[in-house]
C-alpha positions in Angstrom: 131.5 157.7 54.1 129.4 157.6 51.1 130.7 154.4 49.3 130.4 152.6 52.3 126.8 153.3 53.6 123.6 152.4 51.5 121.1 154.7 53.4 117.6 152.7 53.1 114.6 153.1 54.9 112.4 150.9 55.0 108.6 152.0 55.8 107.0 149.5 58.6 104.9 148.2 56.1 107.9 146.9 53.7 110.0 145.0 56.9 106.9 143.5 57.9 106.2 142.2 53.6 110.1 141.1 54.8 109.9 139.5 57.6 106.6 137.6 56.0 108.6 136.9 53.0 110.9 134.9 55.5 108.7 133.1 57.3 107.5 131.7 54.3 108.7 128.2 53.3 110.7 127.3 50.1 112.6 130.2 48.4 115.5 130.9 46.1 118.2 131.5 48.3 118.9 134.8 46.0 115.5 136.2 47.6 116.6 135.4 50.9 120.0 136.7 50.9 118.4 140.2 49.3 115.4 140.3 51.7 117.8 139.9 54.8 120.9 142.3 53.1 118.0 145.1 52.7 117.0 144.1 56.3 120.8 144.7 57.6 120.9 148.1 55.3 117.8 149.5 56.4 119.4 148.3 60.9 121.9 150.9 59.5 124.4 148.9 58.5 127.3 150.1 56.2 127.1 148.3 52.0 130.3 146.6 53.1 128.9 144.8 56.3 126.1 143.6 55.8 128.3 142.1 51.9 130.5 139.8 54.0 128.3 139.0 56.6 125.5 137.6 53.8 128.7 136.8 51.6 128.3 138.8 48.4 130.4 141.8 47.2 129.9 145.4 48.0 129.6 146.1 45.0 126.4 143.2 45.2 125.2 144.9 48.1 125.3 148.2 46.7 122.8 147.2 43.6 120.4 145.9 46.3 120.4 149.2 47.5 120.2 150.5 44.8 117.8 149.3 43.0 115.3 149.0 46.0 115.6 153.1 45.7 115.1 152.4 41.8 112.0 150.3 41.9 110.9 149.4 45.4 110.7 146.3 47.3 110.2 144.4 44.3 112.8 145.7 42.5 115.6 144.5 45.2 114.3 141.5 46.8 112.2 139.8 42.7 114.3 138.4 39.8 113.8 140.5 36.3 113.3 139.0 33.4 116.2 137.2 31.8 116.9 137.3 27.9 117.3 134.6 26.5 116.2 133.0 23.3 112.3 133.6 22.4 109.9 130.5 22.5 109.3 128.4 19.6 105.4 128.9 19.6 103.5 131.3 20.2 100.2 131.3 22.9 98.3 131.0 19.6 100.2 128.5 17.9 100.4 125.8 21.0 96.6 126.2 21.2 95.9 125.4 17.5 99.2 122.6 17.8 97.0 121.1 20.9 93.7 120.9 19.1 95.4 119.5 16.0 96.9 117.0 18.7 92.6 116.0 20.3 91.7 115.8 17.0 91.0 112.2 15.3 94.8 111.1 13.6 95.4 111.8 9.5 94.7 108.9 7.5 96.5 105.7 8.0 97.4 106.0 10.7 97.1 104.7 14.0 97.3 108.0 16.8 99.3 111.1 16.0 103.1 110.7 17.2 105.0 113.9 17.8 106.6 113.4 14.2 103.2 113.3 12.8 102.0 116.5 14.3 105.3 119.2 13.5 104.4 117.3 9.3 100.8 118.5 9.9 102.1 121.7 11.7 104.1 122.9 8.6 101.9 121.5 6.5 99.2 123.6 7.7 101.7 126.8 7.7 100.4 126.9 12.0 104.0 127.0 12.2 106.8 127.5 9.7 109.8 125.1 10.2 108.7 123.9 13.8 111.2 121.0 14.8 109.5 117.9 16.9 110.9 119.0 20.1 109.0 122.1 19.8 105.8 120.4 19.3 106.9 118.1 22.4 106.9 120.6 24.7 103.6 122.5 24.0 102.0 119.3 24.2 104.4 118.5 27.7 103.0 122.3 29.0 99.1 120.8 28.4 100.3 117.4 29.7 98.7 115.9 26.1 100.5 112.9 24.9 98.5 111.8 21.2 101.1 108.7 21.1 99.3 107.0 24.4 95.9 104.9 23.8 93.9 107.1 26.0 94.3 109.8 24.6 93.0 109.1 21.7 90.0 110.8 20.9 87.4 108.2 19.7 84.5 108.9 18.1 81.3 106.5 18.1 79.8 105.0 21.3 81.0 102.1 22.5 
C-alpha cells in the first residue's frame, strides 16, 4: 500500500499558494499539472488515481510527491535548469561587444555589420573564435542593429 499512497501534507499557506498560482493566468502546462497533482495527493488521493486523472504515469506522480518532500513546493512545481550547451559569450564579453557595436565603425566602413563585429571581437581578443551568430544573438538580446542607420552613433552636432 505504501507504493500507491504518496502522502503529501501541504500547509494551508502552500495550498493557498497553489490555488493562487492556478488562478494567475497563462502558465506552462507542466506547472499546472504538477500543482494539481500536489493538491489531489494532499486531499488523500492515491498516486495511481492522481496520475490517471492527469494522464501521467504512476512514476511521474510519485516523482512530484518525492520532489515536494525533498525540496518543498518550488522544487515540486517548477522546472529546474536543464543541462545544455553553455552560451558562447559570458556577460562581460557581451558587454564588450555591445560597447564595440555602439562605437564608431572601423576606418573605411560606413557602419558595422555582424561579420565586421565578429572579426573585430576576434582581433581585439574579446573572444576567441566566436562566430557571427553568437555576435548577432548578443546584439539581439540588447535590441541593437548596428547595420541600420538609426543605430549608428554620430559624432558632432547636426
